[in-house]
N, C-alpha and C positions, 0 to 999 in steps of 0.2 A: 504494500498500503503507502509505501514511506516512498521508491522511486517509483511507485506510477506518478504523482503530487511532482516530483521534482527532473521526473526525465526530460521532462517539454519548455521548463524553464532552461536548466541546464545545455540545451544543445539548443533555442533558440543565444543563450548568452558565445556559444563557443563559435556558430556561424555567422554572428556580430561581429567580437574579433580576429575573426582571421576576415574574413571581409576584404579585401584591394585594394577596388578601388571605389570612389563616392560616386554615391547611387546615392534617391534622399528615403529611397523601400531600409538602406541600409544607419540615416540616418535618424529617420518613424523609429524599427526597433532599439535604434538604442539608448535612444530618451522617452521611450515608453520604456524602460528597463530599470531606466537612469537618467533620471530629469539631469538634463545637461551635455553627459552628452551623445549625445547627437547632438548637439553646437556644437563643442568641439572638435567629432572629430569632420565637424563642416568646413567650420572658420576659426578654432581656436580658443569658442565665446561660451557662455553653455555658466559662467557664472550665477546668476539671479536664479536658471531656475535651480542653482544645487543648494542657495543660497533659507532657498521658498522653506526646499524639504524638508534641509534641516531646524529649518525653525516651525516648519507642522509639526514634524516627530518631537520636540520637543515642547511647545501647545498640548499634544497631543500627553505626554509622560506630565505634561507639567498638573493638565484637566482632573487626570486619572488620580496622581497622590491627591489635590485635592477635592476631589471629592471619596476620598477613606479619611483623609483627614473631618470633613463633613459627617462620615458617617459618625467619626468615630466619636464623635458631639453628640450627636443624637441619640446611642446611645449611652453612654453619659448620662442625659437628659433620660432617657426611661426608665435608670436602675435610680435612679435619687428625685427623681421625683415620682417616683407608680411601682414603685422593687418590680419593676421585671427587670426579666432575662429574654435580650432580645433579637444580644447577635449570631446567634444558632438558628431566630426564626427566619423564616418564608416572608418573601413579599405580601399574602394575606394577614398573617396574625402581625404587620410589620405595619400597616393602612390600619387592619381592626384600634390597634394601640393610636393611634393619631383619632383618632373618631367617635371611641367609648368611655367615659369615664372610667369604665373596673370593667373586668371581667367576664363580672354575674350584670352588667347595665348588658355592652353583647348575645353572655345568651339567653334573656330573657327578651328581649327583643326578633331575638334569631329562635328563639322559638313561642313567638307568635307569628312571626311572620311563617315560618317554612315546619310543624309542627314536632311529632317526635320521629320525621328524619331530621332538625335539623343540627349543624357543622359548629360545635358545640364545644366551649376552651376547657377543658380537666386543670387542679387549682398546683399539676407545673407549670400551667403558663397565667398567672395568676400578674395584678396588677391593677392599681388602683391609682388616680394620682388625686394628689394630693387640694390641686384648685383649677379651675378652665384655664387661665396664664399660659399650667409648666407645660398642660396638656399640645395647647396652643404656638407655647415657645417647641415644640417637639417634634410637629408638623409642617411650623416651618425651616427647622435643620434642614429634614430629612429632602423638603421640598429643595430647600439648600444645593444635598450634595446632590442629589438624582438631577436637579440644573447638572450638576460640571460634568457627571459623567455620562447626560445626553451632547454638551456641547466637546465633550473629546469624540464619540464619535461623529460630526459635525467634523471632525477634524481627518479622521480619516478621507472621509466626502473629498476635500479637498482636498489629500491627499493624490487619493487616485487623480482629482484635474486634474493636481500638475503635472503627473505622467504624462495626460492627456490631450492638455496643453504642449508642457514639451513636443514631447512626437509628434504633433503637429506643429508644430513652431521649423523644428529641427525638419524637417522630410521637406520647406515652404522653400526653405536658406536655400534649399541645393534642386529644387523643383527647374523647368526647365524658365527662363524666363522669359518668349516665346510668348507661352502662353498664355490666355486669360484667363482667369475665373471668378467668378461671385467669390470674395474670402469671406467666410466662417470663420465666428472665436467665440470658442463657451467661457461664459464668464462668470463669475461669482457675488456675490455682498452681504453683509451681512444685513438681519434683520431681526423685528423683533424673535428671541425663540427657535434663532436658527439661523438660517443661510439659508437665498431665493437662488438659485438659475438662473444661466438666458444665454442661449444665441441668439446669438448676433451678425446678422449675414452682410455682408459692403457690396457695390453695386459699378 
């Protein structure tokens, strides 16, 4: 299974590295594998794509670390202000912990809504918040952790975009100058809650 996933990338890398004549296809595949490699192959450039790649991966690692720190904070909040052991629990428990004042309140609502077949928590999953403010603070902390995790995921999408943009740019740098074709650019911009992709065609 391991070989199955790696044979094709290795073949592409070897092919790109051994091609002697400069071609747009060679530049494309090089930059698709490593942003900036195709530009260096074509004209000795590509530094901006390398810098973008490094920045995006640093952002990804930093956001994941931030999410972990924030997760540690909301777990501590749950332990200190609700007596909950939340670190080994799943997402549903963490959601319920932020919504209900106590395990008993959750179980009462679950039994009322679903009857005898309701999923209820046993005493080993007990909690009771000291105040509404403490529970809401926990929920805010958890939302902040989830936001950082989503932003880290967006960063991986931008990494993919950087590979594609770099590959197209590298291929165009070696394309025949006599061929006139519409210019197509892939772009992205931050927006509230994530990023927005755009496809721009220039005539």
